[in-house]
C-alpha positions, 0 to 999 in steps of 0.5 A, spaced: 040 482 823 046 484 827 044 489 833 050 493 836 050 493 844 049 500 847 055 504 848 056 505 855 059 512 857 062 514 863 058 519 867 060 527 866 063 530 871 059 534 875 060 542 874 066 540 870 070 537 875 076 533 874 076 526 876 080 524 882 086 520 881 089 516 886 096 519 884 092 526 886 090 523 892 097 521 894 100 528 892 095 531 897 096 526 902 104 528 902 102 535 901 098 535 908 104 531 911 109 537 910 104 542 913 101 539 919 099 546 922 094 546 916 090 541 920 089 546 926 087 552 922 084 557 924 088 557 930 087 562 936 092 561 942 097 565 947 094 572 944 095 570 937 090 568 931 092 565 925 088 563 919 088 561 912 086 567 907 089 565 900 094 562 896 100 566 893 102 565 885 107 560 888 102 556 891 104 557 898 098 558 903 097 565 905 096 566 912 094 572 916 097 572 923 094 577 928 097 579 935 096 585 939 103 587 937 108 586 932 113 582 936 107 578 939 104 576 932 111 574 930 113 570 936 106 566 936 107 564 929 114 561 930 111 558 936 105 555 932 110 552 927 114 549 933 108 546 936 105 542 930 112 540 927 111 544 921 117 547 917 113 553 915 116 553 908 109 552 904 106 558 908 107 566 906 105 569 913 102 576 913 103 579 920 098 584 923 097 587 930 092 591 933 096 595 938 099 602 935 106 599 933 110 600 927 113 595 923 120 594 924 121 591 917 124 584 920 121 578 917 118 572 921 
């Protein structure tokens, strides 16, 4: 009589999650290197607050940038990018301000 060895199955992924592959880890590491400012969120400084709020359809990260005025919010965002050596290409900033200013319609 031949007894077959029991089959060893890989454990099920918890909550339907995918396995974490080395290629995926490398891609995520590369993405983070391209967005050094991401590590500093939420950020507050020099009258501006920047926080991650969503991911856009094109996979850019949506940031809420709040200042006391439009000019301060936009300037603070540019300073934040420069300070951390970030190109800003992977972000979609949404500018908000607390003072009663109107938007000039200008971008970043």
